[in-house]
mmCIF file as Biopython writes it, N, C-alpha, C and O atoms, coordinates in Angstrom:
data_model
#
loop_
_atom_site.group_PDB
_atom_site.id
_atom_site.type_symbol
_atom_site.label_atom_id
_atom_site.label_alt_id
_atom_site.label_comp_id
_atom_site.label_asym_id
_atom_site.label_entity_id
_atom_site.label_seq_id
_atom_site.pdbx_PDB_ins_code
_atom_site.Cartn_x
_atom_site.Cartn_y
_atom_site.Cartn_z
_atom_site.occupancy
_atom_site.B_iso_or_equiv
_atom_site.auth_seq_id
_atom_site.auth_asym_id
_atom_site.pdbx_PDB_model_num
ATOM 1   N N  . MET A ? 1  ? -73.356 89.639  237.350 1.0 0.0 1  A 1 
ATOM 2   C CA . MET A ? 1  ? -72.008 89.581  236.787 1.0 0.0 1  A 1 
ATOM 3   C C  . MET A ? 1  ? -72.067 89.150  235.289 1.0 0.0 1  A 1 
ATOM 4   O O  . MET A ? 1  ? -71.317 89.674  234.465 1.0 0.0 1  A 1 
ATOM 5   N N  . GLN A ? 2  ? -72.921 88.241  234.969 1.0 0.0 2  A 1 
ATOM 6   C CA . GLN A ? 2  ? -73.058 87.840  233.575 1.0 0.0 2  A 1 
ATOM 7   C C  . GLN A ? 2  ? -73.581 88.982  232.719 1.0 0.0 2  A 1 
ATOM 8   O O  . GLN A ? 2  ? -73.042 89.216  231.637 1.0 0.0 2  A 1 
ATOM 9   N N  . SER A ? 3  ? -74.556 89.667  233.134 1.0 0.0 3  A 1 
ATOM 10  C CA . SER A ? 3  ? -75.134 90.739  232.318 1.0 0.0 3  A 1 
ATOM 11  C C  . SER A ? 3  ? -74.130 91.873  232.239 1.0 0.0 3  A 1 
ATOM 12  O O  . SER A ? 3  ? -74.125 92.570  231.225 1.0 0.0 3  A 1 
ATOM 13  N N  . THR A ? 4  ? -73.266 92.116  233.241 1.0 0.0 4  A 1 
ATOM 14  C CA . THR A ? 4  ? -72.184 93.091  233.118 1.0 0.0 4  A 1 
ATOM 15  C C  . THR A ? 4  ? -71.176 92.669  232.022 1.0 0.0 4  A 1 
ATOM 16  O O  . THR A ? 4  ? -70.774 93.488  231.195 1.0 0.0 4  A 1 
ATOM 17  N N  . ASN A ? 5  ? -70.788 91.419  232.031 1.0 0.0 5  A 1 
ATOM 18  C CA . ASN A ? 5  ? -69.911 90.958  231.062 1.0 0.0 5  A 1 
ATOM 19  C C  . ASN A ? 5  ? -70.413 90.962  229.642 1.0 0.0 5  A 1 
ATOM 20  O O  . ASN A ? 5  ? -69.661 91.160  228.687 1.0 0.0 5  A 1 
ATOM 21  N N  . GLN A ? 6  ? -71.771 90.726  229.523 1.0 0.0 6  A 1 
ATOM 22  C CA . GLN A ? 6  ? -72.368 90.835  228.238 1.0 0.0 6  A 1 
ATOM 23  C C  . GLN A ? 6  ? -72.385 92.306  227.710 1.0 0.0 6  A 1 
ATOM 24  O O  . GLN A ? 6  ? -72.146 92.570  226.531 1.0 0.0 6  A 1 
ATOM 25  N N  . LEU A ? 7  ? -72.678 93.238  228.645 1.0 0.0 7  A 1 
ATOM 26  C CA . LEU A ? 7  ? -72.573 94.626  228.277 1.0 0.0 7  A 1 
ATOM 27  C C  . LEU A ? 7  ? -71.207 95.044  227.822 1.0 0.0 7  A 1 
ATOM 28  O O  . LEU A ? 7  ? -71.073 95.728  226.808 1.0 0.0 7  A 1 
ATOM 29  N N  . LEU A ? 8  ? -70.174 94.643  228.560 1.0 0.0 8  A 1 
ATOM 30  C CA . LEU A ? 8  ? -68.817 94.962  228.224 1.0 0.0 8  A 1 
ATOM 31  C C  . LEU A ? 8  ? -68.410 94.395  226.860 1.0 0.0 8  A 1 
ATOM 32  O O  . LEU A ? 8  ? -67.827 95.092  226.030 1.0 0.0 8  A 1 
ATOM 33  N N  . ASN A ? 9  ? -68.726 93.137  226.653 1.0 0.0 9  A 1 
ATOM 34  C CA . ASN A ? 9  ? -68.389 92.526  225.442 1.0 0.0 9  A 1 
ATOM 35  C C  . ASN A ? 9  ? -69.092 93.170  224.208 1.0 0.0 9  A 1 
ATOM 36  O O  . ASN A ? 9  ? -68.455 93.382  223.176 1.0 0.0 9  A 1 
ATOM 37  N N  . SER A ? 10 ? -70.370 93.469  224.326 1.0 0.0 10 A 1 
ATOM 38  C CA . SER A ? 10 ? -71.045 94.085  223.248 1.0 0.0 10 A 1 
ATOM 39  C C  . SER A ? 10 ? -70.590 95.459  223.010 1.0 0.0 10 A 1 
ATOM 40  O O  . SER A ? 10 ? -70.543 95.904  221.863 1.0 0.0 10 A 1 
ATOM 41  N N  . THR A ? 11 ? -70.231 96.198  224.101 1.0 0.0 11 A 1 
ATOM 42  C CA . THR A ? 11 ? -69.670 97.589  223.895 1.0 0.0 11 A 1 
ATOM 43  C C  . THR A ? 11 ? -68.327 97.485  223.107 1.0 0.0 11 A 1 
ATOM 44  O O  . THR A ? 11 ? -68.122 98.191  222.120 1.0 0.0 11 A 1 
ATOM 45  N N  . GLU A ? 12 ? -67.449 96.609  223.559 1.0 0.0 12 A 1 
ATOM 46  C CA . GLU A ? 12 ? -66.195 96.448  222.948 1.0 0.0 12 A 1 
ATOM 47  C C  . GLU A ? 12 ? -66.359 95.962  221.465 1.0 0.0 12 A 1 
ATOM 48  O O  . GLU A ? 12 ? -65.625 96.405  220.582 1.0 0.0 12 A 1 
ATOM 49  N N  . GLN A ? 13 ? -67.316 95.066  221.221 1.0 0.0 13 A 1 
ATOM 50  C CA . GLN A ? 13 ? -67.497 94.670  219.814 1.0 0.0 13 A 1 
ATOM 51  C C  . GLN A ? 13 ? -68.091 95.894  218.947 1.0 0.0 13 A 1 
ATOM 52  O O  . GLN A ? 13 ? -67.742 96.054  217.778 1.0 0.0 13 A 1 
ATOM 53  N N  . ASN A ? 14 ? -68.923 96.668  219.529 1.0 0.0 14 A 1 
ATOM 54  C CA . ASN A ? 14 ? -69.392 97.956  218.832 1.0 0.0 14 A 1 
ATOM 55  C C  . ASN A ? 14 ? -68.246 98.882  218.514 1.0 0.0 14 A 1 
ATOM 56  O O  . ASN A ? 14 ? -68.158 99.470  217.437 1.0 0.0 14 A 1 
ATOM 57  N N  . LEU A ? 15 ? -67.415 98.982  219.446 1.0 0.0 15 A 1 
ATOM 58  C CA . LEU A ? 15 ? -66.233 99.870  219.284 1.0 0.0 15 A 1 
ATOM 59  C C  . LEU A ? 15 ? -65.362 99.434  218.135 1.0 0.0 15 A 1 
ATOM 60  O O  . LEU A ? 15 ? -64.895 100.269 217.361 1.0 0.0 15 A 1 
ATOM 61  N N  . ARG A ? 16 ? -65.137 98.158  218.008 1.0 0.0 16 A 1 
ATOM 62  C CA . ARG A ? 16 ? -64.359 97.633  216.968 1.0 0.0 16 A 1 
ATOM 63  C C  . ARG A ? 16 ? -64.927 97.807  215.618 1.0 0.0 16 A 1 
ATOM 64  O O  . ARG A ? 16 ? -64.207 97.869  214.622 1.0 0.0 16 A 1 
ATOM 65  N N  . SER A ? 17 ? -66.217 97.887  215.577 1.0 0.0 17 A 1 
ATOM 66  C CA . SER A ? 17 ? -66.923 98.076  214.303 1.0 0.0 17 A 1 
ATOM 67  C C  . SER A ? 17 ? -66.997 99.436  213.734 1.0 0.0 17 A 1 
ATOM 68  O O  . SER A ? 17 ? -67.419 99.624  212.593 1.0 0.0 17 A 1 
ATOM 69  N N  . ILE A ? 18 ? -66.560 100.470 214.574 1.0 0.0 18 A 1 
ATOM 70  C CA . ILE A ? 18 ? -66.517 101.824 214.078 1.0 0.0 18 A 1 
ATOM 71  C C  . ILE A ? 18 ? -65.318 101.994 213.097 1.0 0.0 18 A 1 
ATOM 72  O O  . ILE A ? 18 ? -64.156 101.879 213.488 1.0 0.0 18 A 1 
ATOM 73  N N  . ASN A ? 19 ? -65.620 102.249 211.918 1.0 0.0 19 A 1 
ATOM 74  C CA . ASN A ? 19 ? -64.483 102.366 210.953 1.0 0.0 19 A 1 
ATOM 75  C C  . ASN A ? 19 ? -64.510 103.727 210.144 1.0 0.0 19 A 1 
ATOM 76  O O  . ASN A ? 19 ? -64.149 103.835 208.972 1.0 0.0 19 A 1 
ATOM 77  N N  . ARG A ? 20 ? -65.003 104.777 210.966 1.0 0.0 20 A 1 
ATOM 78  C CA . ARG A ? 20 ? -65.010 106.052 210.295 1.0 0.0 20 A 1 
ATOM 79  C C  . ARG A ? 20 ? -64.126 107.056 211.190 1.0 0.0 20 A 1 
ATOM 80  O O  . ARG A ? 20 ? -63.846 106.793 212.359 1.0 0.0 20 A 1 
ATOM 81  N N  . ARG A ? 21 ? -63.750 108.119 210.599 1.0 0.0 21 A 1 
ATOM 82  C CA . ARG A ? 21 ? -62.980 109.122 211.293 1.0 0.0 21 A 1 
ATOM 83  C C  . ARG A ? 21 ? -63.896 109.761 212.331 1.0 0.0 21 A 1 
ATOM 84  O O  . ARG A ? 21 ? -65.039 110.121 212.050 1.0 0.0 21 A 1 
ATOM 85  N N  . LEU A ? 22 ? -63.350 109.891 213.549 1.0 0.0 22 A 1 
ATOM 86  C CA . LEU A ? 22 ? -64.082 110.424 214.616 1.0 0.0 22 A 1 
ATOM 87  C C  . LEU A ? 22 ? -63.749 111.871 214.882 1.0 0.0 22 A 1 
ATOM 88  O O  . LEU A ? 22 ? -62.571 112.225 214.849 1.0 0.0 22 A 1 
ATOM 89  N N  . SER A ? 23 ? -64.717 112.732 215.146 1.0 0.0 23 A 1 
ATOM 90  C CA . SER A ? 23 ? -64.422 114.146 215.454 1.0 0.0 23 A 1 
ATOM 91  C C  . SER A ? 23 ? -63.754 114.192 216.848 1.0 0.0 23 A 1 
ATOM 92  O O  . SER A ? 23 ? -63.717 113.185 217.555 1.0 0.0 23 A 1 
ATOM 93  N N  . ASN A ? 24 ? -63.228 115.374 217.231 1.0 0.0 24 A 1 
ATOM 94  C CA . ASN A ? 24 ? -62.585 115.528 218.514 1.0 0.0 24 A 1 
ATOM 95  C C  . ASN A ? 24 ? -63.580 115.151 219.546 1.0 0.0 24 A 1 
ATOM 96  O O  . ASN A ? 24 ? -63.243 114.414 220.473 1.0 0.0 24 A 1 
ATOM 97  N N  . GLU A ? 25 ? -64.820 115.626 219.437 1.0 0.0 25 A 1 
ATOM 98  C CA . GLU A ? 25 ? -65.845 115.361 220.545 1.0 0.0 25 A 1 
ATOM 99  C C  . GLU A ? 25 ? -66.082 113.808 220.623 1.0 0.0 25 A 1 
ATOM 100 O O  . GLU A ? 25 ? -66.151 113.241 221.714 1.0 0.0 25 A 1 
ATOM 101 N N  . GLU A ? 26 ? -66.202 113.157 219.460 1.0 0.0 26 A 1 
ATOM 102 C CA . GLU A ? 26 ? -66.407 111.696 219.444 1.0 0.0 26 A 1 
ATOM 103 C C  . GLU A ? 26 ? -65.162 110.976 220.056 1.0 0.0 26 A 1 
ATOM 104 O O  . GLU A ? 26 ? -65.304 109.959 220.736 1.0 0.0 26 A 1 
ATOM 105 N N  . GLN A ? 27 ? -63.952 111.519 219.800 1.0 0.0 27 A 1 
ATOM 106 C CA . GLN A ? 27 ? -62.793 110.861 220.432 1.0 0.0 27 A 1 
ATOM 107 C C  . GLN A ? 27 ? -62.775 110.980 221.903 1.0 0.0 27 A 1 
ATOM 108 O O  . GLN A ? 27 ? -62.343 110.079 222.622 1.0 0.0 27 A 1 
ATOM 109 N N  . ASN A ? 28 ? -63.295 112.213 222.392 1.0 0.0 28 A 1 
ATOM 110 C CA . ASN A ? 28 ? -63.420 112.301 223.879 1.0 0.0 28 A 1 
ATOM 111 C C  . ASN A ? 28 ? -64.459 111.289 224.425 1.0 0.0 28 A 1 
ATOM 112 O O  . ASN A ? 28 ? -64.254 110.685 225.478 1.0 0.0 28 A 1 
ATOM 113 N N  . ILE A ? 29 ? -65.567 111.124 223.691 1.0 0.0 29 A 1 
ATOM 114 C CA . ILE A ? 29 ? -66.545 110.159 224.139 1.0 0.0 29 A 1 
ATOM 115 C C  . ILE A ? 29 ? -65.963 108.714 224.162 1.0 0.0 29 A 1 
ATOM 116 O O  . ILE A ? 29 ? -66.206 107.932 225.081 1.0 0.0 29 A 1 
ATOM 117 N N  . LEU A ? 30 ? -65.176 108.409 223.087 1.0 0.0 30 A 1 
ATOM 118 C CA . LEU A ? 30 ? -64.505 107.149 223.073 1.0 0.0 30 A 1 
ATOM 119 C C  . LEU A ? 30 ? -63.592 106.873 224.242 1.0 0.0 30 A 1 
ATOM 120 O O  . LEU A ? 30 ? -63.533 105.785 224.814 1.0 0.0 30 A 1 
ATOM 121 N N  . SER A ? 31 ? -62.868 107.967 224.560 1.0 0.0 31 A 1 
ATOM 122 C CA . SER A ? 31 ? -61.994 107.910 225.760 1.0 0.0 31 A 1 
ATOM 123 C C  . SER A ? 31 ? -62.787 107.644 226.991 1.0 0.0 31 A 1 
ATOM 124 O O  . SER A ? 31 ? -62.360 106.855 227.833 1.0 0.0 31 A 1 
ATOM 125 N N  . ASP A ? 32 ? -63.917 108.263 227.136 1.0 0.0 32 A 1 
ATOM 126 C CA . ASP A ? 32 ? -64.823 108.102 228.327 1.0 0.0 32 A 1 
ATOM 127 C C  . ASP A ? 32 ? -65.339 106.621 228.303 1.0 0.0 32 A 1 
ATOM 128 O O  . ASP A ? 32 ? -65.403 105.959 229.339 1.0 0.0 32 A 1 
ATOM 129 N N  . ILE A ? 33 ? -65.678 106.165 227.168 1.0 0.0 33 A 1 
ATOM 130 C CA . ILE A ? 33 ? -66.156 104.746 227.107 1.0 0.0 33 A 1 
ATOM 131 C C  . ILE A ? 33 ? -65.085 103.739 227.614 1.0 0.0 33 A 1 
ATOM 132 O O  . ILE A ? 33 ? -65.293 102.882 228.473 1.0 0.0 33 A 1 
ATOM 133 N N  . ARG A ? 34 ? -63.897 103.961 226.957 1.0 0.0 34 A 1 
ATOM 134 C CA . ARG A ? 34 ? -62.797 103.038 227.450 1.0 0.0 34 A 1 
ATOM 135 C C  . ARG A ? 34 ? -62.522 103.206 228.926 1.0 0.0 34 A 1 
ATOM 136 O O  . ARG A ? 34 ? -62.213 102.198 229.562 1.0 0.0 34 A 1 
ATOM 137 N N  . SER A ? 35 ? -62.598 104.321 229.511 1.0 0.0 35 A 1 
ATOM 138 C CA . SER A ? 35 ? -62.427 104.493 230.922 1.0 0.0 35 A 1 
ATOM 139 C C  . SER A ? 35 ? -63.446 103.804 231.732 1.0 0.0 35 A 1 
ATOM 140 O O  . SER A ? 35 ? -63.102 103.175 232.733 1.0 0.0 35 A 1 
ATOM 141 N N  . TYR A ? 36 ? -64.738 103.887 231.348 1.0 0.0 36 A 1 
ATOM 142 C CA . TYR A ? 36 ? -65.808 103.216 232.011 1.0 0.0 36 A 1 
ATOM 143 C C  . TYR A ? 36 ? -65.615 101.687 231.881 1.0 0.0 36 A 1 
ATOM 144 O O  . TYR A ? 36 ? -65.853 100.962 232.847 1.0 0.0 36 A 1 
ATOM 145 N N  . VAL A ? 37 ? -65.208 101.212 230.757 1.0 0.0 37 A 1 
ATOM 146 C CA . VAL A ? 37 ? -64.978 99.779  230.629 1.0 0.0 37 A 1 
ATOM 147 C C  . VAL A ? 37 ? -63.923 99.283  231.560 1.0 0.0 37 A 1 
ATOM 148 O O  . VAL A ? 37 ? -64.076 98.268  232.239 1.0 0.0 37 A 1 
ATOM 149 N N  . ALA A ? 38 ? -62.793 100.061 231.578 1.0 0.0 38 A 1 
ATOM 150 C CA . ALA A ? 38 ? -61.688 99.721  232.496 1.0 0.0 38 A 1 
ATOM 151 C C  . ALA A ? 38 ? -62.069 99.685  233.959 1.0 0.0 38 A 1 
ATOM 152 O O  . ALA A ? 38 ? -61.704 98.777  234.706 1.0 0.0 38 A 1 
ATOM 153 N N  . GLN A ? 39 ? -62.879 100.792 234.371 1.0 0.0 39 A 1 
ATOM 154 C CA . GLN A ? 39 ? -63.385 100.863 235.731 1.0 0.0 39 A 1 
ATOM 155 C C  . GLN A ? 39 ? -64.339 99.727  236.005 1.0 0.0 39 A 1 
ATOM 156 O O  . GLN A ? 39 ? -64.275 99.143  237.086 1.0 0.0 39 A 1 
ATOM 157 N N  . SER A ? 40 ? -65.194 99.391  235.116 1.0 0.0 40 A 1 
ATOM 158 C CA . SER A ? 40 ? -66.143 98.305  235.287 1.0 0.0 40 A 1 
ATOM 159 C C  . SER A ? 40 ? -65.411 96.956  235.478 1.0 0.0 40 A 1 
ATOM 160 O O  . SER A ? 40 ? -65.782 96.173  236.353 1.0 0.0 40 A 1 
ATOM 161 N N  . ARG A ? 41 ? -64.383 96.689  234.670 1.0 0.0 41 A 1 
ATOM 162 C CA . ARG A ? 41 ? -63.652 95.507  234.841 1.0 0.0 41 A 1 
ATOM 163 C C  . ARG A ? 41 ? -62.856 95.413  236.249 1.0 0.0 41 A 1 
ATOM 164 O O  . ARG A ? 41 ? -62.714 94.368  236.884 1.0 0.0 41 A 1 
ATOM 165 N N  . ALA A ? 42 ? -62.398 96.592  236.599 1.0 0.0 42 A 1 
ATOM 166 C CA . ALA A ? 42 ? -61.738 96.677  237.904 1.0 0.0 42 A 1 
ATOM 167 C C  . ALA A ? 42 ? -62.737 96.464  239.050 1.0 0.0 42 A 1 
ATOM 168 O O  . ALA A ? 42 ? -62.358 95.869  240.059 1.0 0.0 42 A 1 
ATOM 169 N N  . ALA A ? 43 ? -64.022 96.929  238.943 1.0 0.0 43 A 1 
ATOM 170 C CA . ALA A ? 43 ? -64.999 96.821  239.904 1.0 0.0 43 A 1 
ATOM 171 C C  . ALA A ? 43 ? -65.449 95.335  239.916 1.0 0.0 43 A 1 
ATOM 172 O O  . ALA A ? 43 ? -65.835 94.850  240.980 1.0 0.0 43 A 1 
ATOM 173 N N  . LEU A ? 44 ? -65.419 94.605  238.801 1.0 0.0 44 A 1 
ATOM 174 C CA . LEU A ? 44 ? -65.738 93.188  238.820 1.0 0.0 44 A 1 
ATOM 175 C C  . LEU A ? 44 ? -64.734 92.412  239.643 1.0 0.0 44 A 1 
ATOM 176 O O  . LEU A ? 44 ? -65.073 91.537  240.440 1.0 0.0 44 A 1 
ATOM 177 N N  . LYS A ? 45 ? -63.431 92.787  239.405 1.0 0.0 45 A 1 
ATOM 178 C CA . LYS A ? 45 ? -62.360 92.126  240.133 1.0 0.0 45 A 1 
ATOM 179 C C  . LYS A ? 45 ? -62.490 92.298  241.663 1.0 0.0 45 A 1 
ATOM 180 O O  . LYS A ? 45 ? -62.139 91.421  242.453 1.0 0.0 45 A 1 
ATOM 181 N N  . ASP A ? 46 ? -63.035 93.525  242.041 1.0 0.0 46 A 1 
ATOM 182 C CA . ASP A ? 46 ? -63.211 93.774  243.456 1.0 0.0 46 A 1 
ATOM 183 C C  . ASP A ? 46 ? -64.579 93.393  243.956 1.0 0.0 46 A 1 
ATOM 184 O O  . ASP A ? 46 ? -64.980 93.741  245.067 1.0 0.0 46 A 1 
ATOM 185 N N  . GLN A ? 47 ? -65.289 92.669  243.109 1.0 0.0 47 A 1 
ATOM 186 C CA . GLN A ? 47 ? -66.588 92.045  243.399 1.0 0.0 47 A 1 
ATOM 187 C C  . GLN A ? 47 ? -67.625 93.081  243.752 1.0 0.0 47 A 1 
ATOM 188 O O  . GLN A ? 47 ? -68.555 92.761  244.492 1.0 0.0 47 A 1 
ATOM 189 N N  . ASP A ? 48 ? -67.521 94.331  243.259 1.0 0.0 48 A 1 
ATOM 190 C CA . ASP A ? 48 ? -68.389 95.381  243.449 1.0 0.0 48 A 1 
ATOM 191 C C  . ASP A ? 48 ? -69.297 95.365  242.179 1.0 0.0 48 A 1 
ATOM 192 O O  . ASP A ? 48 ? -69.168 96.159  241.246 1.0 0.0 48 A 1 
ATOM 193 N N  . PHE A ? 49 ? -70.228 94.372  242.248 1.0 0.0 49 A 1 
ATOM 194 C CA . PHE A ? 49 ? -71.059 94.063  240.987 1.0 0.0 49 A 1 
ATOM 195 C C  . PHE A ? 49 ? -72.003 95.164  240.553 1.0 0.0 49 A 1 
ATOM 196 O O  . PHE A ? 49 ? -72.212 95.390  239.361 1.0 0.0 49 A 1 
ATOM 197 N N  . GLU A ? 50 ? -72.561 95.836  241.518 1.0 0.0 50 A 1 
ATOM 198 C CA . GLU A ? 50 ? -73.479 96.902  241.188 1.0 0.0 50 A 1 
ATOM 199 C C  . GLU A ? 50 ? -72.803 98.083  240.493 1.0 0.0 50 A 1 
ATOM 200 O O  . GLU A ? 50 ? -73.323 98.654  239.534 1.0 0.0 50 A 1 
ATOM 201 N N  . ARG A ? 51 ? -71.602 98.434  241.024 1.0 0.0 51 A 1 
ATOM 202 C CA . ARG A ? 51 ? -70.784 99.493  240.369 1.0 0.0 51 A 1 
ATOM 203 C C  . ARG A ? 51 ? -70.327 99.049  239.036 1.0 0.0 51 A 1 
ATOM 204 O O  . ARG A ? 51 ? -70.365 99.841  238.094 1.0 0.0 51 A 1 
ATOM 205 N N  . ALA A ? 52 ? -69.896 97.834  238.886 1.0 0.0 52 A 1 
ATOM 206 C CA . ALA A ? 52 ? -69.443 97.289  237.626 1.0 0.0 52 A 1 
ATOM 207 C C  . ALA A ? 52 ? -70.542 97.392  236.589 1.0 0.0 52 A 1 
ATOM 208 O O  . ALA A ? 52 ? -70.310 97.846  235.469 1.0 0.0 52 A 1 
ATOM 209 N N  . TYR A ? 53 ? -71.728 96.974  236.960 1.0 0.0 53 A 1 
ATOM 210 C CA . TYR A ? 53 ? -72.868 97.001  236.009 1.0 0.0 53 A 1 
ATOM 211 C C  . TYR A ? 53 ? -73.218 98.440  235.598 1.0 0.0 53 A 1 
ATOM 212 O O  . TYR A ? 53 ? -73.489 98.745  234.437 1.0 0.0 53 A 1 
ATOM 213 N N  . ASN A ? 54 ? -73.194 99.322  236.646 1.0 0.0 54 A 1 
ATOM 214 C CA . ASN A ? 54 ? -73.597 100.741 236.255 1.0 0.0 54 A 1 
ATOM 215 C C  . ASN A ? 54 ? -72.551 101.395 235.309 1.0 0.0 54 A 1 
ATOM 216 O O  . ASN A ? 54 ? -72.911 102.169 234.423 1.0 0.0 54 A 1 
ATOM 217 N N  . LEU A ? 55 ? -71.255 101.072 235.514 1.0 0.0 55 A 1 
ATOM 218 C CA . LEU A ? 55 ? -70.230 101.551 234.665 1.0 0.0 55 A 1 
ATOM 219 C C  . LEU A ? 55 ? -70.313 100.932 233.207 1.0 0.0 55 A 1 
ATOM 220 O O  . LEU A ? 55 ? -70.127 101.611 232.196 1.0 0.0 55 A 1 
ATOM 221 N N  . ALA A ? 56 ? -70.599 99.633  233.196 1.0 0.0 56 A 1 
ATOM 222 C CA . ALA A ? 56 ? -70.753 98.937  231.887 1.0 0.0 56 A 1 
ATOM 223 C C  . ALA A ? 56 ? -71.927 99.535  231.139 1.0 0.0 56 A 1 
ATOM 224 O O  . ALA A ? 56 ? -71.865 99.731  229.925 1.0 0.0 56 A 1 
ATOM 225 N N  . ASN A ? 57 ? -72.957 99.813  231.835 1.0 0.0 57 A 1 
ATOM 226 C CA . ASN A ? 57 ? -74.192 100.332 231.266 1.0 0.0 57 A 1 
ATOM 227 C C  . ASN A ? 57 ? -73.950 101.680 230.671 1.0 0.0 57 A 1 
ATOM 228 O O  . ASN A ? 57 ? -74.367 101.952 229.546 1.0 0.0 57 A 1 
ATOM 229 N N  . LYS A ? 58 ? -73.243 102.579 231.449 1.0 0.0 58 A 1 
ATOM 230 C CA . LYS A ? 58 ? -72.847 103.877 230.926 1.0 0.0 58 A 1 
ATOM 231 C C  . LYS A ? 58 ? -72.042 103.849 229.696 1.0 0.0 58 A 1 
ATOM 232 O O  . LYS A ? 58 ? -72.225 104.630 228.763 1.0 0.0 58 A 1 
ATOM 233 N N  . ALA A ? 59 ? -71.119 102.899 229.719 1.0 0.0 59 A 1 
ATOM 234 C CA . ALA A ? 59 ? -70.266 102.688 228.524 1.0 0.0 59 A 1 
ATOM 235 C C  . ALA A ? 59 ? -71.038 102.264 227.268 1.0 0.0 59 A 1 
ATOM 236 O O  . ALA A ? 59 ? -70.750 102.694 226.151 1.0 0.0 59 A 1 
ATOM 237 N N  . ARG A ? 60 ? -72.060 101.378 227.513 1.0 0.0 60 A 1 
ATOM 238 C CA . ARG A ? 60 ? -72.871 100.882 226.401 1.0 0.0 60 A 1 
ATOM 239 C C  . ARG A ? 60 ? -73.707 101.987 225.869 1.0 0.0 60 A 1 
ATOM 240 O O  . ARG A ? 60 ? -73.805 102.169 224.655 1.0 0.0 60 A 1 
ATOM 241 N N  . LEU A ? 61 ? -74.323 102.743 226.762 1.0 0.0 61 A 1 
ATOM 242 C CA . LEU A ? 61 ? -75.227 103.842 226.301 1.0 0.0 61 A 1 
ATOM 243 C C  . LEU A ? 61 ? -74.379 104.914 225.514 1.0 0.0 61 A 1 
ATOM 244 O O  . LEU A ? 61 ? -74.861 105.457 224.520 1.0 0.0 61 A 1 
ATOM 245 N N  . LEU A ? 62 ? -73.139 105.207 225.956 1.0 0.0 62 A 1 
ATOM 246 C CA . LEU A ? 62 ? -72.413 106.112 225.142 1.0 0.0 62 A 1 
ATOM 247 C C  . LEU A ? 62 ? -72.044 105.499 223.846 1.0 0.0 62 A 1 
ATOM 248 O O  . LEU A ? 62 ? -72.031 106.202 222.836 1.0 0.0 62 A 1 
ATOM 249 N N  . THR A ? 63 ? -71.747 104.251 223.799 1.0 0.0 63 A 1 
ATOM 250 C CA . THR A ? 63 ? -71.381 103.567 222.620 1.0 0.0 63 A 1 
ATOM 251 C C  . THR A ? 63 ? -72.602 103.575 221.605 1.0 0.0 63 A 1 
ATOM 252 O O  . THR A ? 63 ? -72.435 103.829 220.412 1.0 0.0 63 A 1 
ATOM 253 N N  . ASP A ? 64 ? -73.755 103.300 222.119 1.0 0.0 64 A 1 
ATOM 254 C CA . ASP A ? 64 ? -74.964 103.303 221.301 1.0 0.0 64 A 1 
ATOM 255 C C  . ASP A ? 64 ? -75.079 104.739 220.633 1.0 0.0 64 A 1 
ATOM 256 O O  . ASP A ? 64 ? -75.361 104.879 219.442 1.0 0.0 64 A 1 
ATOM 257 N N  . GLY A ? 65 ? -74.849 105.743 221.458 1.0 0.0 65 A 1 
ATOM 258 C CA . GLY A ? 65 ? -74.936 107.181 220.890 1.0 0.0 65 A 1 
ATOM 259 C C  . GLY A ? 65 ? -73.863 107.395 219.842 1.0 0.0 65 A 1 
ATOM 260 O O  . GLY A ? 65 ? -74.137 108.001 218.806 1.0 0.0 65 A 1 
ATOM 261 N N  . LEU A ? 66 ? -72.657 106.923 220.075 1.0 0.0 66 A 1 
ATOM 262 C CA . LEU A ? 66 ? -71.588 107.096 219.124 1.0 0.0 66 A 1 
ATOM 263 C C  . LEU A ? 66 ? -71.881 106.386 217.797 1.0 0.0 66 A 1 
ATOM 264 O O  . LEU A ? 66 ? -71.540 106.870 216.718 1.0 0.0 66 A 1 
ATOM 265 N N  . MET A ? 67 ? -72.552 105.172 217.924 1.0 0.0 67 A 1 
ATOM 266 C CA . MET A ? 67 ? -72.799 104.314 216.764 1.0 0.0 67 A 1 
ATOM 267 C C  . MET A ? 67 ? -73.873 105.114 215.869 1.0 0.0 67 A 1 
ATOM 268 O O  . MET A ? 67 ? -73.842 105.004 214.644 1.0 0.0 67 A 1 
ATOM 269 N N  . LYS A ? 68 ? -74.742 105.853 216.463 1.0 0.0 68 A 1 
ATOM 270 C CA . LYS A ? 68 ? -75.929 106.515 215.757 1.0 0.0 68 A 1 
ATOM 271 C C  . LYS A ? 68 ? -75.342 107.733 215.006 1.0 0.0 68 A 1 
ATOM 272 O O  . LYS A ? 68 ? -75.881 108.101 213.961 1.0 0.0 68 A 1 
ATOM 273 N N  . GLN A ? 69 ? -74.283 108.358 215.488 1.0 0.0 69 A 1 
ATOM 274 C CA . GLN A ? 69 ? -73.840 109.590 214.823 1.0 0.0 69 A 1 
ATOM 275 C C  . GLN A ? 69 ? -73.199 109.345 213.550 1.0 0.0 69 A 1 
ATOM 276 O O  . GLN A ? 69 ? -72.776 110.287 212.880 1.0 0.0 69 A 1 
#
């Protein structure tokens, strides 16, 4: 649970640091990231820790890719 929260927090911090105009494709990725974060938080509330971690990890990986572009 702690590592999931760390992933979610770092993902959200990275998203806040993006200060450039995003292409349509990047905006779609951003939407996916936000969806994964929301689903992960919901899974945490349901105590489905494995699912929460996997979703948080997907969000983080997409964020890393978005940051590099």
